C-alpha positions as CSV (number, residue, x, y, z in Angstrom):
1,M,10.8,-102.1,94.7
2,V,8.5,-99.4,93.3
3,T,9.3,-97.6,90.1
4,S,7.7,-94.5,88.5
5,L,5.4,-94.8,85.6
6,T,6.7,-93.4,82.4
7,R,4.0,-91.3,80.8
8,P,3.0,-92.5,77.4
9,R,3.4,-90.2,74.4
10,P,0.2,-88.6,73.1
11,L,-0.4,-91.1,70.3
12,A,0.5,-94.1,72.5
13,L,-1.8,-92.8,75.1
14,V,-4.7,-92.6,72.6
15,L,-4.0,-96.2,71.5
16,L,-3.8,-97.5,75.0
17,T,-7.0,-95.7,75.9
18,L,-8.8,-97.1,73.0
19,A,-7.6,-100.6,73.8
20,A,-8.7,-100.3,77.5
21,A,-11.9,-98.3,77.0
22,L,-14.0,-101.4,76.6
23,V,-13.2,-102.7,80.0
24,C,-13.1,-99.4,81.9
25,V,-16.5,-100.0,83.5
26,L,-15.0,-103.0,85.3
27,Q,-11.6,-101.7,86.1
28,R,-12.6,-98.3,87.5
29,S,-15.5,-99.7,89.5
30,A,-15.0,-99.5,93.3
31,S,-16.4,-103.0,93.7
32,I,-16.4,-106.8,92.5
33,V,-18.6,-109.1,90.4
34,T,-21.0,-112.0,91.1
35,G,-22.2,-114.4,88.5
36,G,-19.9,-116.7,86.6
37,H,-18.2,-119.8,87.8
38,H,-15.7,-118.6,90.5
39,Q,-18.1,-116.7,92.8
40,M,-16.4,-115.1,95.8
41,P,-17.7,-115.9,99.3
42,L,-19.5,-113.4,101.4
43,Q,-17.2,-114.3,104.3
44,L,-13.5,-114.6,103.6
45,G,-11.7,-115.1,106.9
46,L,-12.7,-112.1,109.0
47,W,-13.7,-110.1,105.9
48,V,-17.4,-109.6,105.2
49,G,-18.2,-109.1,101.5
50,Q,-21.0,-107.6,99.5
51,P,-21.4,-108.4,95.8
52,L,-21.6,-105.6,93.3
53,T,-23.5,-105.6,90.1
54,V,-21.6,-106.0,86.8
55,D,-22.8,-104.3,83.7
56,P,-23.8,-107.1,81.1
57,R,-21.8,-105.1,78.5
58,V,-18.7,-105.8,80.4
59,V,-19.3,-109.6,80.2
60,Q,-19.9,-109.3,76.5
61,V,-16.7,-107.3,75.9
62,L,-14.6,-109.6,78.0
63,E,-16.1,-112.7,76.3
64,T,-16.3,-114.4,79.7
65,D,-19.1,-114.5,82.2
66,D,-16.7,-115.5,84.9
67,V,-16.4,-112.1,86.5
68,S,-16.5,-111.3,90.2
69,L,-16.8,-107.8,91.8
70,M,-17.0,-107.4,95.6
71,E,-16.7,-104.9,98.3
72,Y,-15.1,-106.3,101.5
73,R,-14.9,-104.8,104.9
74,L,-12.9,-105.8,108.0
75,G,-14.5,-104.4,111.1
76,K,-14.7,-100.6,110.9
77,E,-11.8,-100.3,108.4
78,P,-12.4,-98.5,105.1
79,P,-13.7,-100.8,102.4
80,L,-11.5,-102.8,100.1
81,W,-12.6,-103.5,96.5
82,F,-12.0,-106.8,94.7
83,A,-12.2,-107.6,91.0
84,Q,-11.5,-110.9,89.3
85,V,-11.8,-111.9,85.7
86,V,-11.4,-115.6,84.9
87,G,-11.0,-116.7,81.3
88,F,-10.7,-120.2,79.8
89,G,-9.1,-120.0,76.3
90,K,-9.7,-116.2,76.3
91,R,-6.3,-114.4,76.4
92,G,-8.1,-111.2,75.4
93,A,-10.0,-111.1,78.7
94,F,-7.1,-109.7,80.6
95,H,-5.8,-106.1,80.5
96,P,-3.3,-104.3,82.8
97,P,-5.6,-102.2,85.0
98,E,-3.4,-99.0,84.7
99,L,-4.4,-98.7,81.1
100,C,-8.0,-98.1,82.1
101,Y,-7.1,-95.9,85.0
102,I,-5.2,-93.6,82.7
103,G,-8.1,-93.6,80.2
104,S,-10.4,-92.7,83.1
105,H,-8.3,-89.6,84.0
106,F,-6.6,-91.1,87.0
107,E,-3.0,-90.2,87.5
108,V,-0.7,-93.1,88.2
109,V,1.6,-91.6,90.8
110,E,3.6,-94.8,91.4
111,R,3.8,-98.1,89.7
112,G,6.1,-101.0,90.4
113,P,6.4,-104.6,91.5
114,A,6.2,-105.4,95.2
115,T,6.9,-108.7,97.0
116,V,4.5,-109.7,99.7
117,M,5.1,-112.5,102.1
118,I,2.2,-114.9,102.7
119,H,2.9,-117.5,105.4
120,G,6.6,-117.2,104.6
121,V,6.2,-117.6,100.9
122,P,7.0,-114.6,98.6
123,H,4.4,-113.5,96.0
124,E,4.9,-110.7,93.5
125,V,2.2,-108.2,92.8
126,M,2.1,-105.0,90.8
127,R,1.5,-102.0,93.0
128,L,-0.2,-98.8,91.9
129,V,-0.7,-95.5,93.7
130,L,-3.5,-93.5,92.0
131,A,-4.7,-90.0,92.3
132,K,-7.9,-88.3,91.0
133,G,-8.6,-84.9,92.4
134,T,-8.0,-84.9,96.1
135,E,-8.5,-88.7,96.4
136,R,-5.7,-91.2,96.6
137,F,-6.0,-95.0,96.2
138,E,-3.6,-97.9,96.3
139,A,-4.2,-101.0,94.1
140,W,-2.4,-104.3,93.9
141,Y,-3.0,-106.7,91.0
142,W,-1.6,-109.9,89.5
143,F,-2.3,-112.4,86.8
144,T,-2.5,-116.2,86.9
145,A,-2.1,-118.9,84.2
146,G,-3.1,-122.3,85.6
147,D,-1.5,-122.5,89.0
148,R,1.2,-119.9,88.2
149,M,1.0,-116.3,89.5
150,T,2.8,-113.3,88.1
151,A,2.6,-109.5,88.3
152,N,3.7,-109.3,84.6
153,Y,0.9,-109.2,82.0
154,Y,3.3,-110.4,79.2
155,Q,4.5,-113.3,81.3
156,Q,0.9,-114.4,81.7
157,Q,0.3,-114.1,78.0
158,V,3.3,-116.2,77.2
159,W,2.2,-118.9,79.6
160,L,-1.3,-119.0,78.2
161,L,0.1,-119.2,74.6
162,W,2.5,-122.0,75.6
163,D,-0.4,-123.9,77.3
164,T,-2.4,-123.5,74.1
165,L,0.4,-124.8,71.9
166,R,0.9,-127.8,74.2
167,R,-2.9,-128.4,74.0
168,Q,-3.2,-127.8,77.7
169,P,-6.1,-126.0,79.3
170,A,-5.4,-122.3,78.9
171,S,-7.1,-120.9,82.0
172,G,-6.0,-117.7,83.6
173,S,-7.3,-114.8,85.7
174,L,-6.7,-111.1,86.5
175,V,-7.1,-110.2,90.2
176,R,-7.1,-106.6,91.4
177,I,-7.7,-105.2,94.9
178,S,-7.8,-101.6,95.8
179,T,-8.5,-99.4,98.8
180,Q,-8.5,-95.7,99.8
181,L,-5.0,-94.5,100.6
182,D,-6.1,-92.7,103.8
183,Q,-2.7,-93.3,105.4
184,P,0.0,-95.4,103.7
185,E,0.7,-97.9,106.4
186,P,-2.9,-98.8,107.4
187,A,-3.9,-99.0,103.7
188,R,-1.0,-101.4,103.0
189,R,-1.7,-103.5,106.1
190,R,-5.3,-103.7,104.9
191,L,-4.3,-104.9,101.4
192,L,-1.8,-107.4,102.9
193,A,-4.4,-108.8,105.3
194,F,-6.9,-109.4,102.5
195,V,-4.3,-111.0,100.2
196,T,-3.3,-113.3,103.0
197,S,-6.9,-114.4,103.5
198,L,-7.5,-114.7,99.8
199,L,-4.4,-116.8,98.9
200,S,-4.9,-118.9,102.0
201,S,-8.4,-119.9,100.9
202,D,-9.4,-122.7,98.6
203,T,-11.9,-120.3,96.8
204,H,-9.2,-118.4,94.9
205,E,-7.5,-121.6,93.8
206,S,-10.6,-123.4,92.6
């Protein structure tokens, strides 16, 4: 269920880095945003959140002020960082997070889709294992278009384009969660517990 990331050729890496550089401040931040229209709650199930400040330049680049950055904690567990960008009619607001990680000198050790079960319903996310120096992190992300959810950036773009052609509201989002990969199993349980709380809440769907 997890595949290795094929390293881009030097020219391709340069182009990807340039394309992602404008949103690196958001993507590499170990936190989530307040301000915008879909504000995240300070309490999400048993998770306690703390909003993190978003650089105004990020909002300007993404052409949407609907950005959320948060740090959530569950008891004495290590923190989990949440980022969400919501765009209405702005397909350019969404970028695969790994582009920025590569541009920020993270090594993407593993990359591949993973299926998580939430109340018996399968949901597909994209899973990344990241390394920078001696630190390791695991991140999950997905995209939405309307009420549809996908781990595939291109699928989201097709859906948004199709909605635009049909004169339907073209609203989508990028959601990313990450945590320290202290130990594989506890880190993944932490991510799964948060996703379960998030997708079970009305906040994410509003």
